[in-house]
C-alpha positions in Angstrom: 223.2 -55.9 214.6 226.5 -56.5 216.3 227.4 -52.8 216.1 224.2 -51.9 217.9 224.7 -54.6 220.4 221.2 -56.1 219.9 220.1 -59.6 219.7 217.4 -61.5 217.9 214.5 -62.8 219.9 214.2 -66.3 218.6 210.8 -67.1 220.0 209.1 -63.8 219.1 205.5 -64.2 218.0 204.0 -61.0 216.4 200.5 -62.5 216.8 200.8 -63.0 220.6 198.0 -61.3 222.5 200.5 -60.3 225.2 201.8 -57.7 222.9 198.6 -55.7 223.1 199.5 -52.8 225.4 196.5 -50.6 224.6 194.5 -49.9 227.9 191.3 -50.9 226.1 192.5 -54.5 226.1 193.4 -54.5 229.9 191.1 -56.7 231.9 189.8 -58.6 228.8 190.2 -62.3 229.5 188.7 -63.5 226.2 191.9 -65.0 224.7 190.1 -65.7 221.4 189.2 -62.1 221.0 192.7 -60.9 222.0 194.3 -63.3 219.5 191.9 -62.1 216.8 192.8 -58.5 217.6 196.5 -59.2 217.6 196.2 -60.8 214.2 194.1 -57.9 212.8 196.6 -55.3 214.0 199.6 -57.2 212.7 197.9 -57.7 209.3 197.1 -53.9 209.1 200.7 -53.2 209.8 201.8 -55.5 207.0 199.4 -54.0 204.5 200.6 -50.5 205.4 204.2 -51.7 204.9 203.3 -53.1 201.4 201.9 -49.7 200.4 205.1 -48.0 201.4 207.2 -50.1 199.1 208.3 -48.2 196.0 207.1 -49.6 192.7 203.8 -51.5 192.0 205.7 -54.7 190.9 207.6 -54.8 194.2 204.5 -54.1 196.2 202.7 -57.0 194.5 205.7 -59.3 195.2 205.9 -58.4 198.9 202.1 -58.8 199.3 202.2 -62.2 197.5 205.0 -63.2 199.9 203.1 -62.2 203.0 200.0 -64.0 201.8 201.1 -67.2 200.0 204.5 -67.9 201.5 204.2 -66.8 205.2 200.3 -66.8 205.3 200.4 -63.6 207.4 197.6 -62.0 205.4 194.5 -63.5 203.9 193.8 -64.1 200.2 191.0 -61.6 200.4 193.4 -58.9 201.8 195.8 -59.8 199.0 193.1 -59.4 196.3 192.0 -56.1 197.7 195.5 -54.8 197.9 196.3 -56.1 194.4 193.3 -54.2 193.0 194.3 -51.1 194.9 197.9 -51.3 193.4 196.9 -52.3 189.9 193.3 -51.4 189.3 191.4 -53.2 186.6 191.5 -51.4 183.2 188.0 -50.5 182.0 187.2 -51.3 178.4 185.2 -48.8 176.5 181.6 -49.8 175.8 180.2 -50.2 172.3 178.2 -47.0 172.6 181.4 -45.1 173.4 183.1 -46.8 170.4 180.3 -45.8 168.1 180.4 -42.2 169.4 184.1 -42.2 168.7 183.5 -43.6 165.3 180.9 -40.9 164.5 183.3 -38.3 165.7 186.0 -39.7 163.4 183.6 -39.8 160.5 182.8 -36.1 161.1 186.5 -35.3 161.1 187.1 -37.2 157.9 184.2 -35.5 156.1 185.3 -32.0 157.3 188.8 -32.5 156.0 187.9 -33.8 152.6 186.9 -31.0 150.2 186.0 -30.8 146.5 188.2 -29.0 144.0 186.8 -26.7 141.3 186.8 -29.5 138.8 184.6 -31.8 141.0 187.3 -34.2 142.2 187.8 -34.8 145.9 190.9 -33.2 147.4 192.3 -34.4 150.7 194.2 -31.5 152.2 195.6 -33.6 155.0 197.6 -36.0 152.8 201.0 -34.8 151.5 201.1 -37.8 149.2 198.3 -36.2 147.0 200.4 -33.1 146.3 203.3 -33.2 143.9 206.5 -34.2 145.6 208.7 -32.2 143.3 208.1 -28.5 143.0 209.4 -28.6 139.4 206.4 -30.8 138.4 204.0 -27.9 138.8 
């Protein structure tokens, strides 16, 4: 920062309503509303910053820091962001599993055939065939 000849503003408050420069806030004297709006806008900026971080693990770490260390975002916002970054994995239902099992049973039955002498022959298993060509 010395190269750019800038200085740090020690008493900067990103939640200050005086930072709201949008004309729609001019003339509004309700300080509670202005503080709520300043907090909402700041939290939206933080959430967008988290989404721009590369890598889901880093995004979660930054979001956790904003929420639990600095308390800049709410736990509800953290939960929604976490679910957005790492959605819950859906488990397959038992009906889906039984449909998959039926499909596998059909596949097994279609690959097992019967030889001319009546014994089952599995054409998919190389272990059932002789391993040495000289044995034939």
